[in-house]
N, C-alpha and C positions, 0 to 999 in steps of 0.2 A: 565022832570026829577026834582024831588024835591031836592032843595039845601038849604032849610030854616034851616036845622039843623046845617049848617056850620057857623063858625064865619063870621061876615059881610065882612071883608076884603078878606077872602078866597072865600066866596060866589061870590064876584065880579069877582075875577080872573077866577073861574070856568065858570061863565056866559059868560065872554068875550071869553074864549076858545071855548065854545059851540057855540057862535054866529059866530065866524070866521071859525071854523072847518067845512070842508065838507067831511071828511074821515069817511066812515061807520065803518071801522075796529076799529078805536080808539073810536068812539062814543059808540059802544057796550061795550067796555071795561070800559069806564067811567060810563055808565049806571049801570053796575054791581057793581062798587065801591059805587056809590050813593045809590043804592038799599040796600047794606049791611051797609051803614052809616059808612064806614071805614075812619074816619076823619084823623087819623094819616097818613095813606097811601096817601090820597088825598093831604094832606099838603106837603108831601115830593115831590109830582109831580107838584104842582101848586104854592107853596109859593116861589116866586122869579123866576129866569129863568137861563138857562144854561149860564155860563160865557164863552165868546169868548176869547181864549188865542192864543198864538203863534202856538199851535198845533191844533187850531180850536175848534171844538165841539166834545164831545164824551159822550154818556150816553146810558142807556137802552132805548129800543123802547117801548113807552107807551104814554097814554094821558098826557097832561100837558105841561107847559112852561119850566119845568126842565127836560124834556125827549125828545128823538128824535122821531119826528112824522112829518107828512106831513105839518102841520101848522107851526111848528118851522122851518122846512126847507125853506118854502116859506118866512117867516119873515127874516130868515138869508140871503137868496139870495137877497131879496129886499134891506136889509141893505148893503150888499156887493156891489150890483150894484150902489146904490146911492153914496156910498163912492168912489168907483172906478171912477164914473163920475165926482166927485168933484176933483179928482186927475188928471185924464187923459183927461177929456173934450171930444171933438168930436173924438179924436183918438181912443176912446173906441169903437165907432161904426165901424170903419174900421179895427181895429186890432183884436177886439173880445176877447173871452175867450175860454178856452178849459175845457171840463168836462169829468171826467171818474168815474167809479164805480167798486167796488169789487163784490164778489159773495155772500154777506150777504143778509139776508132777507131785502126786501124793498130798497136795494141799487139802483137798476135800476129806481124804482119809484122816489126816492129822486133826482136822476140825471136828470130825465125828468122834474120834477117840477122846479128844478134849471134852466134848459135850458129854460123853459117856461117863467120864470121871465125876463131873459135877452132878449129873442126874442120879448116879448111884448114891449120892449124899442128899438126895431130895432137894437139889438146888434148881430153881427155875433157869432155863437156858433159852435165850433168844438166838437161835442158830439161823443166820442168813443163808438160805439153802442154795444160793447161786453165787458165782464169783462176784466180789464186790470191792469197791475202793476202801482202803484203810480209813479214810475220814468218815465213812458210814458207821464204822464201829465206834469211833469217838463220839459222833453225833448221837448214835443210838444209846450210848451210856447216859448222856444228859437227858434225852427224851424219855427214856423208860426208867430213869433214876436207878440204874444198875450200880452194883458195887464195883464193877470193873468190866474189862473186856479183853479178849484175846484175838489177835489177827494172825493167821497163818500166812506168812509171806517172807520172801527173802529180798523184797524190794527190787532193786536194780542189779542184784548179783547175777553171775552167770547161771546157765540153766541147770548145772549140777547141784545147785544149792537150794535150800529151803530155810525157813526161819520162823520165829515165834515172837511177836510183839505183844507186850502186856501194857494195858492202859488202866488207870485207876479211876475212882468214882468221879473225878473232876474232868474226865475225858482226855486227859493228857497221859503221855508215856510215864511210866514209873520213874522215880528218882531215888537217890540215896535217902534213907537206909532201906527202903522197900526192896530194892534189887538184891541187896546182900541178905536180907531176911528171907526172901524167896529162895535164894540159892541154898541157904542153910536148911530151909524147910524141905527142899527137894532131896537133899542128902539124908534127911531123917525119914523119908517116905519112898524109898527106892523100890521096894517089892510091890508089883502091881496088885491092886486090890481085887477081890473076887468079882468076876463079871464084867470088868471094864473093857475087855477085849471084844466083847460082843456088841458091835455097833448096829446090828440090825434091830436090836430091841429099842434103840433110842426113839425111833419114829412112831412107836406106839405109846410112848410115855407122854402123859398129859401135861407134864412140866416143860416139854419142848415146844417152843413157839417159833414160827417163821415170820419175822417182822417185815420182810422185804417190801411188800406192796405199801403197807402203811408208812414205813420209814421213807420210802421214795417220795411219797406224797408230802410228807412233813418237810423233807429236805428241799424239795422243789418250791414249796410254799415259802420256806425260810429265805431261799435265794431270791425269789420274786420280790419279797419284802425289802430287799437291800437295793433294788433298782430305783432310779429316779422316777417319780410318778409322771405320767403323760409323756414318757420318752417315746418318740416315734421310731421304734426299733427297726421296722421293716425298711425305712428310708435310708439306712446307712449304706454306703457303697463299699464298706470294708468286707472283704471276703476272707474268712478264717480257714486256714488249713490246719487239720488236727491229726495227730498220731498218738495212739496209746502204747506204741512200741510192743505189740503183741501181748498187751496186758488187758486189764479189766475195764478201762476207762470209757470206751466208745459208747456203749448203750446209755451210760449215765450222762455223759456230755451231751449226747443227742437229745435225751429227755429233758435236761435242764434248759438247753437252748429252745426246745419246742415249748416247754412250759412258760418260759420267759418271753415267747413270741419273737425270738430273734430268727434271722435267716439261718438255715442249717449250715453246719460246718462242711467243708470239703475234706473227707477222710482219706488218709493214705490207705488205699485198698489192700496193699500187701501186708499191712500191719494192724488192720482194724480188729481182728478177732483174737481172743486169747490163744496163745500157742506156746506150750512149755519148752519147745525147741528153740524159740527166738531165732528163726532161720535167717532173717535179714539183718539182725543187729545183735551179735554175740554178747555185747556188754551194754544192756539197754538202759543207759543212764542219759537222760536228756541234757544233763550238765556237761557231757562230753563235747557238746557243740556240733560243729559241722560234720564230723565223722559219724555221729549217731543220727544226724538229721538229714542224711543224704537223700533218702527217698522222700522225705517231707519237703525238702527244697525243690526236688524235681516236680512233685505234685503241685506245689505252689506256683512254680513257673508255668506249668501247663494250664493252670486255671486262672492266671492273672491275680493271684493272691499275694498280698504283701505281709500278712501276719501269720506266723506259725505258732500253734499251741502244741506242746508236747508233754505228755504225762509219762512217768516211769510206770513199770508194770502193775504196781498196786495203787497207782494214782494218788500218791500222797505228796508228790512234788511236781511242780509245773515249770517248764521252761517256755519263755516267750521270745521268739526271734522275729525281727523285722527284715524283710527282703528289700534291698534298695531298688 
């Protein structure tokens, strides 16, 4: 691919990305940009890199160091591993990390690449092998006494985006100075390590554990313990309408209500399953209010329901609306 038309500094960045990248998907996209000599767009993708903050990473999925893609995920995972190892030492091997992902494009792939990096260093990885809510990663850290966790999600961003949330051994998102130290560690470990691209091998690794069934049971039991004893749950006349906004929340809400012996929620059918296209709500943030809850309001009205519960796509925020 011809890069000679680019400024020298930008040309070096593009060449490095091409050298390290093994993803065909993003190579084809970059090839098209170079073919069209789209210097401005290439610059926005390659000139610099994503900044790692307390909320982790979040950007559109595309080639380049300033976008979410396989290479950036590997570099980020390597930086996180090496920083964690400097903090926790050998206990990282025995305590491990937990990894989850939402229903967006490439989320499972990014979670597998992340797991591959840690497994290459003989770190135990609890990989939740189905789409899951972000709070499950936080809860899993505490339950399994992990050193930290990673959730692949862009939360309520548009469909073009993906992201990377990092949680520490207290189950909370990282804070200063860990965020800055992780960013520094990423810069120090940019070259992909041997074997990390091969995600097929992770499933035969004995250090990979799928905790989903056990974690679900523990979580439901914990929620049940928060309820008032002897509460006559089936006698309530409140009908809850629920929307996960094309995200991961519905099976988990359904299971929690069932475990707690509540009447089931009325789900917004058009939005109940994970769909990375977000076809009915382009900006799936329940905090947007009426514009984002249009279908939920219609469903509530059709079912005589007064209360709407709405999760964002990774189910770490909840909006509650009361219908008059």
